[in-house]
C-alpha positions as CSV (number, residue, x, y, z in Angstrom):
1,M,0.0,0.0,0.0
2,P,1.6,3.5,-0.9
3,R,2.8,5.6,1.9
4,R,1.3,8.9,2.8
5,P,4.4,10.9,4.2
6,Q,2.9,14.3,4.3
7,S,-0.1,13.3,6.4
8,R,2.0,11.3,8.6
9,R,4.3,14.2,9.4
10,R,1.4,16.3,10.2
11,L,-0.1,13.7,12.5
12,V,3.2,13.3,14.4
13,L,3.5,17.1,14.7
14,E,0.0,17.3,16.0
15,V,0.6,14.7,18.5
16,A,3.8,16.3,19.5
17,L,2.2,19.7,20.1
18,V,-0.7,18.3,22.0
19,T,1.3,16.2,24.3
20,G,4.0,18.7,24.8
21,F,7.0,17.3,23.1
22,L,8.6,18.6,20.0
23,V,12.3,18.3,19.2
24,V,13.3,21.5,17.5
25,G,15.2,20.9,14.2
26,S,14.2,17.3,14.0
27,V,13.4,15.7,10.6
28,L,10.5,13.4,10.6
29,P,11.2,10.1,8.8
30,S,9.6,9.6,5.4
31,T,7.9,6.5,6.8
32,A,5.3,8.0,9.2
33,L,1.7,7.0,9.7
34,R,0.0,4.8,7.3
35,P,-3.8,5.2,7.9
36,R,-5.8,2.0,7.7
37,D,-8.8,0.5,9.5
38,G,-11.0,1.7,10.4
39,G,-20.7,7.1,30.0
40,A,-17.6,8.3,31.7
41,S,-16.9,8.0,35.4
42,T,-13.7,7.0,37.1
43,V,-13.2,3.3,36.5
44,V,-11.3,0.7,38.4
45,A,-11.9,-2.8,37.4
46,R,-10.6,-6.1,38.4
47,V,-11.4,-9.1,36.1
48,S,-11.3,-12.0,38.3
49,A,-12.9,-15.3,39.0
50,A,-14.2,-16.7,42.3
51,G,-11.5,-19.4,41.9
52,S,-9.0,-20.5,39.3
53,A,-10.3,-20.7,35.9
54,T,-10.3,-24.1,34.2
55,T,-10.0,-25.4,30.8
56,S,-13.6,-26.8,30.8
57,G,-15.0,-23.6,29.2
58,T,-16.2,-21.9,32.3
59,P,-15.9,-18.1,32.0
60,P,-14.7,-15.9,34.8
61,T,-17.3,-14.8,37.2
62,G,-17.6,-12.5,40.1
63,G,-14.8,-10.0,40.6
64,T,-15.2,-6.2,40.6
65,S,-15.9,-4.0,37.8
66,T,-17.2,-0.4,37.1
67,T,-17.6,1.2,33.8
68,G,-16.2,4.0,31.6
69,G,-18.8,2.9,29.2
70,T,-21.8,0.6,29.5
71,S,-21.0,-2.9,30.6
72,T,-23.2,-5.9,30.1
73,T,-22.5,-7.1,33.7
74,G,-22.5,-5.6,37.0
75,G,-20.0,-5.7,39.9
76,T,-18.5,-3.9,42.8
77,S,-16.4,-0.8,42.7
78,T,-12.9,-0.9,44.0
79,T,-10.1,1.7,44.2
80,S,-6.7,-0.1,43.5
81,G,-5.0,-3.0,41.9
82,A,-2.8,-5.2,43.7
83,A,1.0,-4.8,43.8
84,T,3.7,-7.2,44.6
85,T,6.1,-5.8,47.1
86,S,9.6,-6.7,47.8
87,G,12.1,-5.3,50.5
88,T,11.5,-4.0,53.9
89,A,8.1,-2.2,54.4
90,G,7.8,1.0,56.2
91,A,10.5,3.2,54.6
92,A,9.6,5.9,52.2
93,G,11.7,4.3,49.5
94,T,10.3,0.8,50.1
95,A,10.9,-1.4,47.1
96,C,7.9,-2.1,45.0
97,S,7.4,-4.0,41.9
98,V,4.3,-5.2,39.9
99,S,4.5,-7.4,36.8
100,I,2.4,-8.0,33.7
101,V,2.4,-10.2,30.7
102,A,0.7,-8.8,27.6
103,A,-0.3,-10.3,24.2
104,G,-3.1,-10.2,21.8
105,D,-4.4,-11.8,18.5
106,F,-5.0,-15.3,19.7
107,S,-5.4,-16.6,16.2
108,T,-5.7,-20.3,15.5
109,P,-4.5,-23.0,15.6
110,L,-5.3,-23.3,19.5
111,P,-2.1,-25.2,20.2
112,D,-0.1,-22.1,19.3
113,V,-2.4,-20.0,21.5
114,D,-2.0,-22.6,24.3
115,K,1.9,-22.3,24.1
116,T,1.9,-18.5,24.6
117,G,-0.7,-18.9,27.5
118,R,1.6,-21.4,29.1
119,E,4.6,-19.1,28.7
120,A,2.6,-16.2,30.2
121,A,1.7,-18.3,33.3
122,T,5.3,-19.4,33.8
123,L,6.2,-15.8,34.1
124,A,3.8,-15.6,37.2
125,P,2.5,-12.0,36.5
126,T,0.5,-9.8,38.8
127,Y,-1.9,-9.1,35.8
128,A,-2.4,-10.4,32.3
129,L,-3.2,-7.6,29.8
130,L,-5.0,-9.1,26.8
131,L,-4.8,-6.8,23.8
132,G,-7.8,-7.8,21.7
133,D,-8.9,-10.3,19.2
134,L,-8.8,-13.0,21.8
135,Q,-11.0,-15.4,20.0
136,Y,-11.2,-16.2,16.2
137,V,-12.8,-15.7,13.9
138,D,-15.5,-14.2,15.8
139,G,-16.1,-13.4,19.4
140,S,-19.3,-15.3,20.1
141,L,-19.6,-16.8,23.6
142,A,-19.8,-20.2,22.0
143,S,-16.5,-19.5,20.3
144,Y,-14.9,-18.4,23.5
145,L,-16.1,-21.5,25.4
146,A,-14.9,-23.8,22.6
147,G,-11.6,-21.9,21.9
148,Y,-10.0,-19.5,24.4
149,A,-11.4,-21.2,27.5
150,T,-9.7,-24.4,26.6
151,T,-6.2,-22.8,26.5
152,A,-3.8,-21.9,29.1
153,W,-4.7,-18.4,28.9
154,S,-8.0,-19.0,30.6
155,K,-6.1,-20.0,33.8
156,L,-5.0,-16.4,33.9
157,N,-8.6,-15.1,33.9
158,P,-8.4,-14.2,37.7
159,I,-5.8,-11.6,36.8
160,A,-7.0,-10.8,33.3
161,K,-7.3,-7.1,32.2
162,P,-8.7,-7.4,28.5
163,T,-9.5,-5.0,25.8
164,P,-11.5,-6.1,22.7
165,G,-10.5,-6.2,19.1
166,N,-12.2,-6.1,15.8
167,H,-12.7,-9.9,15.6
168,D,-14.6,-9.6,19.0
169,Y,-17.0,-7.2,17.3
170,K,-17.7,-9.5,14.5
171,T,-20.3,-10.7,17.0
172,P,-22.6,-7.8,17.2
173,G,-21.7,-5.5,20.2
174,A,-18.9,-8.0,21.0
175,A,-21.5,-9.7,23.2
176,G,-19.5,-12.8,23.6
177,Y,-16.5,-10.9,24.9
178,F,-18.5,-9.0,27.3
179,S,-20.5,-12.1,28.5
180,Y,-17.3,-14.0,29.0
181,F,-15.0,-11.4,30.8
182,G,-17.7,-9.3,32.4
183,V,-15.8,-5.9,31.9
184,A,-16.7,-2.5,30.7
185,P,-15.9,-1.3,27.2
186,Y,-13.0,0.8,28.6
187,Y,-11.8,1.3,32.2
188,A,-8.9,2.4,34.3
189,Y,-7.3,0.8,37.4
190,N,-4.4,1.3,39.7
191,L,-1.6,-1.1,38.5
192,G,0.4,-0.6,41.7
193,C,3.7,1.0,42.7
194,G,2.5,4.4,41.5
195,W,1.2,3.3,38.1
196,R,-2.3,3.6,36.7
197,A,-3.5,1.6,33.7
198,Y,-6.1,2.3,31.1
199,S,-7.8,-0.3,29.0
200,L,-9.3,1.6,26.1
201,N,-11.4,0.4,23.1
202,S,-10.4,1.0,19.5
203,E,-13.7,-0.5,18.2
204,V,-16.1,2.2,19.5
205,D,-16.4,5.9,19.4
206,L,-13.4,7.8,20.9
207,T,-15.1,10.9,22.0
208,S,-16.4,9.7,25.4
209,Q,-13.0,7.8,25.9
210,I,-11.1,11.0,25.4
211,A,-13.2,12.8,27.9
212,F,-12.9,9.9,30.4
213,V,-9.1,9.8,30.1
214,A,-8.9,13.7,30.7
215,A,-11.0,13.5,33.8
216,D,-9.3,10.4,35.1
217,I,-5.8,11.7,34.7
218,A,-6.7,15.0,36.4
219,A,-8.0,13.0,39.4
220,H,-4.7,11.1,39.5
221,P,-2.0,13.8,39.0
222,N,0.8,11.9,40.5
223,K,0.4,8.6,38.8
224,R,2.5,7.3,36.0
225,L,0.5,6.0,33.1
226,I,0.3,3.0,30.8
227,A,-2.5,2.6,28.3
228,Y,-3.5,-0.2,25.8
229,W,-6.1,-0.9,23.1
230,H,-6.3,-3.1,20.1
231,K,-5.3,-1.2,17.0
232,P,-1.9,0.5,16.9
233,V,-1.2,4.1,16.2
234,W,2.2,3.1,14.7
235,S,2.9,-0.3,13.2
236,S,5.2,-1.6,10.5
237,G,3.0,-4.7,10.1
238,R,0.6,-5.4,7.2
239,H,-2.3,-3.4,8.7
240,G,-0.1,-0.4,9.1
241,D,-0.7,2.7,11.2
242,N,-4.0,4.0,12.5
243,A,-3.9,7.8,12.5
244,K,-7.2,8.3,14.3
245,F,-5.9,6.7,17.6
246,A,-3.3,9.4,18.0
247,K,-6.2,11.3,19.6
248,L,-6.0,8.8,22.4
249,I,-2.4,9.4,23.1
250,A,-2.9,13.1,22.9
251,A,-5.7,12.8,25.5
252,F,-3.0,11.9,28.1
253,G,-1.4,15.3,27.9
254,G,2.2,14.1,27.4
255,R,1.9,12.0,30.6
256,L,1.6,8.5,28.9
257,E,4.8,6.6,29.2
258,V,4.0,3.1,27.8
259,A,1.3,2.1,25.2
260,L,0.5,-1.5,24.2
261,W,-1.3,-2.7,21.1
262,G,-2.1,-5.7,19.0
263,H,-3.8,-6.2,15.7
264,D,-0.6,-6.8,13.6
265,H,0.4,-10.4,14.2
266,D,4.0,-9.6,15.0
267,Y,6.1,-7.9,17.7
268,E,7.4,-4.3,17.4
269,R,8.9,-1.7,19.8
270,G,9.2,2.0,19.1
271,S,9.1,5.4,20.6
272,S,7.7,8.8,20.1
273,G,8.9,11.6,22.5
274,P,8.5,10.2,26.1
275,L,6.3,7.3,25.0
276,T,7.5,3.9,24.4
277,W,5.1,1.7,22.4
278,F,4.8,-2.0,21.7
279,V,2.8,-4.0,19.2
280,V,2.4,-7.5,20.7
281,G,0.0,-9.3,18.3
282,T,1.9,-12.5,18.9
283,G,-0.6,-14.5,21.2
284,G,-1.3,-17.1,18.4
285,S,0.4,-17.9,15.1
286,A,2.5,-14.8,14.5
287,E,2.7,-13.8,10.9
288,G,5.4,-12.6,8.5
289,P,7.5,-11.4,6.8
290,M,6.9,-7.8,7.8
291,P,7.4,-5.1,5.3
292,T,11.0,-3.9,4.9
293,T,10.0,-0.2,5.3
294,R,9.5,0.6,9.0
295,T,7.1,3.0,10.6
296,T,7.9,6.2,12.5
297,G,10.0,5.7,15.6
298,S,10.4,1.7,15.2
299,K,13.3,0.5,17.0
300,V,12.8,-3.3,16.9
301,A,10.6,-5.5,14.8
302,I,10.3,-9.4,15.1
303,D,7.9,-11.4,12.8
304,Q,6.9,-15.1,12.9
305,V,7.8,-15.5,16.5
306,P,4.8,-16.1,18.9
307,G,5.5,-15.0,22.4
308,V,4.4,-12.5,25.2
309,L,5.7,-9.2,26.5
310,S,6.7,-9.3,30.1
311,M,7.0,-6.0,32.0
312,T,8.0,-5.0,35.6
313,F,6.9,-1.7,37.0
314,T,8.5,0.0,40.0
315,R,8.2,3.4,41.4
316,T,11.3,4.5,39.4
317,G,10.6,3.1,36.1
318,W,9.8,0.0,34.0
319,A,11.6,-2.8,32.2
320,A,10.3,-5.1,29.4
321,S,11.2,-8.3,27.8
322,F,9.7,-10.1,24.8
323,V,9.9,-13.8,25.4
324,D,9.1,-16.5,22.9
325,T,7.4,-19.8,23.7
326,A,10.7,-21.6,24.4
327,G,11.4,-19.0,27.1
328,M,14.0,-17.1,25.0
329,T,14.2,-13.3,25.5
330,R,14.1,-11.7,22.0
331,D,14.1,-8.0,23.0
332,T,14.6,-5.9,26.1
333,A,13.9,-2.3,26.9
334,A,13.6,-0.1,29.9
335,G,12.4,3.3,30.9
């Protein structure tokens, strides 16, 4: 697909101006954005089960959830996520760390999805961030019960923090996804160790989400921020960039430090000003080869390697590793 460098330069500049970072004298790369696809209260949600999920097809139940949109299920409001702490408690500088695994696009065959789920479980995260398209080819509840629920990923349901993808919405209203996970269309929660996380939704209108983010970050002025949704702003993969979602980045007012996306079935890491972004559409049968021309800010691109992103957050920063299903680390980064 032909590139559109002029519109990409304009978008990168617009995001820079809104979020407060602009490097004077910098030259924007010719491979910038490649447009393709196409109620708001403070939200804290814990997707959890009353007990451990099994592979019998039983969806997670119970747990706590409030909404930034309209959810198909109810729940009880909470105000924080759990953090794993290490070191001696009591001191102002007490060591604190919280870990996540992240992946999306659990495309068939199911044995490939199960392998990435097993690797995710081996890493023993505090939370599992599921980056959309969690069931193929559609997100009906029957498909979830026959597919996703039979894989190792379902055992992480008690700690899952999902976001839906376009395949989930191939079932009208993503009804199967919402019935299975029991979460709101978008929400926020305290990750722990001074970090707040935002699960946003690339498949519905952005206007209310932008207002939600603006209000929520104002209510949490001292939190460091991570956000994730399905379709990437920048990607060198076959779906390319999605210019419209730069609005979500801009909504964070320059405070967003980490963004996670799926949609393209590969792994990529890049940066834009203070933001480090990851595409982790590697939860199933990772695709390739990727195009030789890379998008704006791309640092590392890996195709045809299923795996998960492992991240640790502390009060002073974060560290990330992309780990394949053999347990081999393919990329590392920190911020």
